SESEGU-363196 format. One record per residue (C-alpha): residue in one letter; residue number from 1; x, y, z. Coordinates in steps of 0.5 Angstrom, whole numbers. Last residue first. Layout:
N
aa:A	i:NUM	x:X	y:Y	z:Z;
...
end
This chain:
132
aa:A	i:132	x:12	y:-52	z:-7;
aa:M	i:131	x:7	y:-47	z:-8;
aa:S	i:130	x:3	y:-48	z:-2;
aa:S	i:129	x:-4	y:-47	z:-1;
aa:L	i:128	x:-8	y:-42	z:2;
aa:V	i:127	x:-16	y:-41	z:0;
aa:L	i:126	x:-20	y:-35	z:1;
aa:E	i:125	x:-27	y:-37	z:-1;
aa:H	i:124	x:-31	y:-30	z:0;
aa:M	i:123	x:-32	y:-27	z:-6;
aa:D	i:122	x:-36	y:-32	z:-10;
aa:E	i:121	x:-31	y:-32	z:-15;
aa:C	i:120	x:-25	y:-34	z:-11;
aa:L	i:119	x:-20	y:-30	z:-8;
aa:I	i:118	x:-14	y:-35	z:-9;
aa:I	i:117	x:-8	y:-34	z:-4;
aa:R	i:116	x:-1	y:-38	z:-6;
aa:L	i:115	x:4	y:-39	z:-1;
aa:S	i:114	x:12	y:-40	z:-4;
aa:N	i:113	x:14	y:-33	z:-1;
aa:R	i:112	x:9	y:-29	z:-5;
aa:E	i:111	x:3	y:-31	z:-10;
aa:I	i:110	x:-3	y:-27	z:-9;
aa:I	i:109	x:-9	y:-29	z:-14;
aa:F	i:108	x:-15	y:-25	z:-15;
aa:E	i:107	x:-22	y:-25	z:-17;
aa:D	i:106	x:-26	y:-19	z:-19;
aa:L	i:105	x:-31	y:-16	z:-14;
aa:T	i:104	x:-26	y:-10	z:-13;
aa:G	i:103	x:-25	y:-5	z:-7;
aa:G	i:102	x:-25	y:2	z:-8;
aa:I	i:101	x:-29	y:4	z:-2;
aa:S	i:100	x:-35	y:5	z:-6;
aa:L	i:99	x:-34	y:-2	z:-9;
aa:L	i:98	x:-34	y:-6	z:-2;
aa:H	i:97	x:-40	y:-2	z:0;
aa:Y	i:96	x:-44	y:-4	z:-6;
aa:A	i:95	x:-42	y:-11	z:-5;
aa:W	i:94	x:-44	y:-12	z:2;
aa:V	i:93	x:-51	y:-9	z:0;
aa:Y	i:92	x:-51	y:-14	z:-6;
aa:D	i:91	x:-49	y:-20	z:-2;
aa:N	i:90	x:-43	y:-22	z:1;
aa:N	i:89	x:-45	y:-23	z:8;
aa:H	i:88	x:-49	y:-17	z:10;
aa:G	i:87	x:-50	y:-17	z:18;
aa:A	i:86	x:-45	y:-11	z:18;
aa:A	i:85	x:-44	y:-8	z:12;
aa:I	i:84	x:-38	y:-3	z:14;
aa:L	i:83	x:-35	y:-9	z:18;
aa:H	i:82	x:-36	y:-14	z:12;
aa:A	i:81	x:-33	y:-8	z:7;
aa:V	i:80	x:-27	y:-7	z:11;
aa:E	i:79	x:-25	y:-15	z:10;
aa:H	i:78	x:-26	y:-14	z:2;
aa:L	i:77	x:-22	y:-8	z:3;
aa:L	i:76	x:-16	y:-12	z:7;
aa:L	i:75	x:-16	y:-17	z:1;
aa:F	i:74	x:-16	y:-12	z:-4;
aa:R	i:73	x:-10	y:-8	z:-1;
aa:N	i:72	x:-6	y:-13	z:1;
aa:H	i:71	x:0	y:-10	z:5;
aa:I	i:70	x:-3	y:-13	z:12;
aa:L	i:69	x:-2	y:-20	z:8;
aa:G	i:68	x:5	y:-20	z:11;
aa:E	i:67	x:3	y:-21	z:18;
aa:R	i:66	x:0	y:-28	z:16;
aa:R	i:65	x:-7	y:-31	z:17;
aa:L	i:64	x:-10	y:-24	z:18;
aa:C	i:63	x:-16	y:-22	z:23;
aa:I	i:62	x:-20	y:-16	z:22;
aa:W	i:61	x:-23	y:-14	z:29;
aa:G	i:60	x:-29	y:-9	z:29;
aa:A	i:59	x:-34	y:-14	z:33;
aa:R	i:58	x:-29	y:-18	z:38;
aa:K	i:57	x:-35	y:-19	z:43;
aa:E	i:56	x:-40	y:-21	z:38;
aa:D	i:55	x:-47	y:-17	z:38;
aa:P	i:54	x:-45	y:-13	z:32;
aa:S	i:53	x:-43	y:-19	z:28;
aa:S	i:52	x:-37	y:-16	z:24;
aa:H	i:51	x:-31	y:-20	z:26;
aa:A	i:50	x:-27	y:-20	z:20;
aa:H	i:49	x:-23	y:-25	z:16;
aa:A	i:48	x:-17	y:-27	z:13;
aa:A	i:47	x:-13	y:-32	z:9;
aa:Q	i:46	x:-18	y:-37	z:11;
aa:W	i:45	x:-16	y:-44	z:14;
aa:T	i:44	x:-19	y:-43	z:20;
aa:M	i:43	x:-26	y:-41	z:17;
aa:K	i:42	x:-30	y:-48	z:17;
aa:P	i:41	x:-28	y:-49	z:25;
aa:Y	i:40	x:-31	y:-43	z:27;
aa:L	i:39	x:-32	y:-43	z:35;
aa:K	i:38	x:-27	y:-49	z:36;
aa:R	i:37	x:-22	y:-46	z:32;
aa:Y	i:36	x:-23	y:-39	z:34;
aa:D	i:35	x:-22	y:-42	z:41;
aa:E	i:34	x:-14	y:-42	z:39;
aa:G	i:33	x:-14	y:-35	z:39;
aa:Y	i:32	x:-20	y:-31	z:39;
aa:I	i:31	x:-16	y:-25	z:36;
aa:C	i:30	x:-15	y:-30	z:30;
aa:G	i:29	x:-8	y:-32	z:27;
aa:N	i:28	x:-2	y:-29	z:25;
aa:A	i:27	x:-4	y:-22	z:25;
aa:F	i:26	x:-9	y:-18	z:29;
aa:I	i:25	x:-12	y:-12	z:26;
aa:G	i:24	x:-16	y:-7	z:31;
aa:K	i:23	x:-23	y:-3	z:32;
aa:I	i:22	x:-24	y:-2	z:25;
aa:Q	i:21	x:-31	y:1	z:24;
aa:P	i:20	x:-27	y:8	z:24;
aa:F	i:19	x:-24	y:7	z:17;
aa:W	i:18	x:-20	y:13	z:16;
aa:K	i:17	x:-13	y:9	z:18;
aa:L	i:16	x:-14	y:4	z:13;
aa:Y	i:15	x:-12	y:8	z:7;
aa:E	i:14	x:-5	y:10	z:11;
aa:P	i:13	x:-3	y:2	z:11;
aa:Y	i:12	x:-3	y:0	z:18;
aa:E	i:11	x:3	y:-1	z:22;
aa:R	i:10	x:2	y:6	z:26;
aa:K	i:9	x:-4	y:3	z:28;
aa:P	i:8	x:-1	y:-2	z:32;
aa:M	i:7	x:-2	y:-10	z:30;
aa:I	i:6	x:-4	y:-14	z:35;
aa:K	i:5	x:0	y:-20	z:35;
aa:G	i:4	x:0	y:-28	z:34;
aa:E	i:3	x:6	y:-32	z:35;
aa:V	i:2	x:9	y:-35	z:29;
aa:M	i:1	x:9	y:-43	z:29;
end
């Protein structure tokens, strides 16, 4: 198992450095560690998630299931939009912010290293599956 890590800002893609809403990015898991599985059992299979609730201890953090996802602009903008539209979960306010920062509402598929990630039509269901 790959150990989780807090990514240094110097490793962020340049476009992410302009969003003050991002407090940090955690790769290979969740900033909450194993406790996350207990707190949010339905979300542990997602490729990424944002801690966007203002009253949350780790508000402003984006967590990536795999470190290589830091290079996926569509996925990261999706999560940044959650941080900007805190309190709005994939509704019209969130969609407005997503589009205003250059994101898309289109479905997309990422395939890399025998891993398939599908962003489904409802713009929230991220599915990881092995292509083997």
